[in-house]
N, C-alpha and C positions, 0 to 999 in steps of 0.2 A: 697126060692132061686131064683125064677124067678123075684121077687120083687126088690131083691138085684142087680140083674143083669140089670133091666131095669133102676133102679136109676143110676147106673155107667154110662150107656150110656146117660140117660138125663144130667148127670153133664158133661160128656166128650163134648156133642153136646153144652151145654150152654157156656161151656168155650171156644169152637171153635168160637161161635158167637161173645162172647164178644171179643175174641182177633181180629177177622176178623173186627169187629166195631171200635177197637181201631186203627188198621192198615187202615182201610178205612178213618177214621176221619183224620188221621195223613195225609194221602195222599191228602185229599179234602183240608186240610188247609195249604197245601204247596203252597208257591207262584210259579207261572210259570215265568222262565226266557227265552225268546226267543231269539235265535241265528241264523241268516242267514249267510250262506257262499256262495261262489261262486265255483261250481264246484270242490270241494275238496274230496267228496264222493268216487270217484273211486280208488284214491290212497291212501287217508288219513284218510278213516272211522274208521278203527280199532284205530287208534291213538286219535282221536277226542273224541271217545266213552270212552276211558280210561281217557282222561283230563276232560269230562264231570263226569265221575263217581268220580274222585278226587275232584271235585269242590264241588258235591253233599255231598260227605262226610264231608268237611269241612264247608259245607252251608245246614246243614240239611232241613232248612225250604224253600229250593228252589229245584224245579224240571226244568232241563234245556230241553227245546224244541228246537231240532236243525233241521232247514231246509236247504237243500242244493239245490241252484238255479242255473239252465242253465245260462251261461254268456249272453246269448243274451235276457235274460228275467230280467236280474238284476235291470237295470235303471228304467224301467217301473213299475215292482213290489215294488221297494223300494220307488219311488215318490208318489205311491198310497198309500202306508203304511204310509209314513210321514204324509200324509194330513189326515189319518184317526186319530181317538182319541186313538187307541190301537196299535202303532206301535212296531215292534220287539225292543227289548232291546239293542241289538248289532249286527252289520251289516258290513260285510266284502264287500268293495266298492273299486272302484280307486278314487285317488285324483283330477280328472277332474270333476267328478260328485259330490264327496263330498264338493268341494268347493262351488259348487252353493247352495247347502244346508247350508252351514256355512254363505254364504252371505245373504241367505234369514233368518238368526237367527234361523234356525231350530235343530242346534245341540249343545249337550252339550260341554263345552270347558274343557279341562283337566287341571290339576294343574301341576306344574313343577316336583313335586315328582313322577307324575305318568310317567314321561318319562326318568327316570334316568336311566332304563336299555337298553335304545336304543341307536343306532348309531346317534351322534348328528347331522351330514349331512342329515339324513333322516327326523329326527323330524323338521328341520328347513324348510323342504318343505310342511310342514303340519301345517302352520300358516297363520291366516287370521286376520288383524288389532291387531297384536301381540298375539291373542289367539291361543292355540293348539286346532284345530277343530277336530284331529283324532290321532290315535296311529298307527304308521307303523307296517305292519303286515309280509310281505316279499317283496323282491325285487328281480329284474333280470337286471343286467348290461352286454348288448351285447357285442358280440365279433366279431372280423373279421374272417369269414370262407372262405377258398380260394382253388383253385385246384392246389395244390403245384408242380405237374408234369407238367401242362400246363404253369404255371407261370416261373418255373425255366427253361422250354425249350423257353420261349419267352424272358426272361430277365436274365441278369447276375447279376443284383444287388440284394440286399437283398429285402425282401417282404416290401411293403410300408406301411407307418404308417398314412398317413394324406390324406385328401381328395385333397389338392393340388397336391401331388404325383399321386394320382388317375388320376386327370385331365391330368397330364402331359404324363402317360404311356399308357392310355386307347387306343390310335390309334396305337401305336406299338404291343399292345396286341391282338387287333382286326384283324390286318394286319397278325399277326403271326398264329393266332387259329382260325379265322373265326368266334368266338363266342364273344357274347357281354361281355365286361369286367365286366361290373357292374349291378346288379339289386336292387331296393329297392321299396318300396310301397309309392314313394315319394309324391302322391296325397292322402294319408290316414292319417288321425288323424295328430299327432304333427311330423311326421317324418321329413319333411322340416323345422319345425320351430326349432327343436333340431340342425339341421345342422346349421342353422343361428346362433343359440345361441352360438355356438362352434366358431364363428367368432366375438363374443361379440356383437352381435345384438339382442337387447331385447325391443328396443322401436321404432326403425327406425325413430327417431327424429332428431339425429344430421347428420352432412355432412360424417363423418367418416362411421357411420353405413349405410347410403343410399349408400355410393360407395362401401362399402364391399358387401351388398346385390345385387347389380348391378352385381358385378364380379361373386357371386355365382350363379344367374339367368343366367348369359351370358354362364357359365362355363357348366351348364346342358343343357343349349339351344345348346351349341356346341355339346355336347355328343350325345344329341336327333337327331339332324340334320345329324349327321355323322353316324347314326347307332351303336354308341357306348353304348346304352341303349336299352333294349327291346322295341319294338313298341308300346306295352300295358303297358308301364311304369304308365301311368296316370290312369289305371282302376285295376291293380292287387292290391290283398290285401297281408299282410304279409305271410301267407301261401301259396300264390301261388308264391311269391318270393322262398320260400323254394324248391317248385316243379322245378322253373326256374334252380335252382342250381343243383338239382337232376337229370334233365333231360339234364345237359350239354348245357342249353342255357345262362349261366351266369358264370363267372369265380370268381366273387368274390362278396359276400353279407355280411352285418352286420345283425346278428340274436342273439336272447337269447340262452344262452347254452343248453337250455332244448330243441332245435330243433337238436341239433348234433346226439342223439340218434334215432330220426327219420330219418335222413339221412343214419346212419348206418343200420337201419332195412329195409329201402325201396331203398335204392341205394348203395348198398356195394361196387360196383365197383368204384363209384364216392367216397364215403368216404375213401376207402383205397389210392386214390390220393391226399386226402386233408391235409391240416393242419389248424391251427388256430393262430391268433395273436390279440394283443389287438386292441380294437375298434377303427375305423378310427377317427382322431381328426382334428380339424381346427385350427385357429390360437392361441386360449389360451391354446391348447394341454390338455384340460380337457375332461372328460368322461360323458354321460349320463346315466340314468338309466330309468327303469319302476317299479313304486311302487303300492303296494297294501295296503290299509289301513283299520283301524277298526272304526266304528264311533258310536255315542250313541245318537240318537234322544232325543231332549229336553223334549218331552212329554212322555218318558220312565218312567214307574212308579218303575222301579228297577235299577235306576241309580248306587248306590253305588254297588251292587252286580254284574252289568254289568262291571264296572271299574275292580272289583276282577277278573271276569272271563277272560276280555280281558287281564290283567297281566298275568293270569294262562297260557293262549294260547301262550303268547309271552315269557315267562321265558325262561333262557338258556336252559334247557334239552329238552323242547317241541319245541324250534325253531331249534335247531341241528337236531332233529329227522324229522322234516319238509323238511329241507333242503337235508338230507340224501334220503328222499323218494321221493321228487319232483325235485331235482335238481334247486333249487331257492337259493336266499340268504336271510339269517336270517336277521332280523331288530335288532336283540338283540346283543348288542356290545360284550358281553362275549361268546355268542355262536360264533361270528366271529374271536375270538381269539383262537378258538380250531384248533388242528393240522390238521383237516380235511379240512381246508382252507388253509393250508400252505404247506404241503407235498403232491404233487400230482404227479401221475405217468405220463408218455407220453401218456397215452390214451386219446384222444381228450376230452371226457365228463369230465374225471379228470382234465386234463389241462385247460380246460375253467372254471372249478370251481375257480382254485387258481387265473387265470387272472382276473374273473370278481371280485373276493374277493379284490384283488389288486387295481383295479380301484375305489373301493369306497373310498380309501384314496385320490382321486383327482377329486371330482365330480364337474360338471359344475353348477355354483351358477347364470349364467346368462338365466334368463328365460323372457318371454314375460307375462304381467301382468295377475294376478290370474282371476280378474274380465273378465267376457265374453271370456274366453280362447278358448272355441270352436269357436265361431264367429270369433276370431283373426286368428285361423288355417284354417278356411275356406277360409278367405280373402287372406292368404298367399299362399294357395293350388291354389286357383281360378287365382292368378297372373302368377303362373307357368304354369297352363294350357294355359291361354291366350298368353303366349310366346312359348311354345313348340309347340301348334296346328297352330299357324301362319306360313304359308308357306316359307316366306322369313322375317326375321325381323332384323332390324340394332340395332346397341349398342344404338343409340340415342332413338329409340323406346323402348328399354327394360328399359332405362333410365326413360323415361317418366311413363312407367307402374310401375316401383318401386316408384317413387315419388307419383304416385297416390294411391299406396298401403300404403304409409307414411300418407297422407291425410286420408284414410279410417280409419286405425289403430288409429288415432287421434280422429275421431269420435266416434268409438267403445269405446274408453277410456272416452269420456265425457257422453257417453249415461247411 
């Protein structure tokens, strides 16, 4: 009897070892697909894990390794990985850094069939030399947030829609409220460049563009010298702009709708007095966006699978869920047709969602050249700094500085 018992135990153990070895061999033989994202984990972790499981079920030869990176480390770690022989297969980045990699011929270029599910105006922003170097992931289209209670007290007119109206009404708002009418991170990134683009300025080569730029720089100089902008306007970042608004140090800001809930949570008294409107426009009456994209390094060992995973991440169902959880706009054109972006309540977060979605139908296509864009932005911002920080400056001096900027941009383009 004991012999039979030990034989049964031996058979069970042997079977277990065989099954474990089969499972282990299968795992060892799986290819690793590496995906890097930027700070999606806090809100989107559960959904990403569902998407990974779905991908692995349809691609049993692959195991997805997901790494979520803090935004401040994204560029440094990505550059180091791209230079290595084993970069991640799919990376979530912004277009400004992605285009630099595309210019260095470091990225896989997508086929037209790969972008059929995306909003065309977003895909068009991800081309270099006619090639699609990235897939759009999600977007934000800023709205104008303003203190409605104070604005209505100080002005009998409807709320402004353009920067020109802002320039005209600012002095009246300041006299009435003793609060800076407008705050923006004017000297950060491409904030000022995007404002210039709204006035059809994207090369600064023609007389019309130079004259328009002189006017914009002069208007902001006038606002700064007359305390119509916060005095630290040249040093504050985007988050600090929100803090200015929450602490009643600014009446009007332009910000992503994802910041509205932050105002509600941290300064409800200000939120309760607030309303939102479409993004302030310039001469061409068009809107801008901030875009995040997905790239595949040319050195990836799993390009075909990486494309499949990227398209799964950005299909209609997953994009709609991402938008609902994070208050961003989907890049998927079918997701944008959902009623979620058409029927919104008067709640400011809801209202901003519908306004932002509408703005995607009229995006500004005037942009400074992709090549050396960071250097271009720095030159544009430096000119503003030189103008604003000079205690007194004439219109002719501003004209000279803008013409010097035009020469600088030409040199940047030729290098």
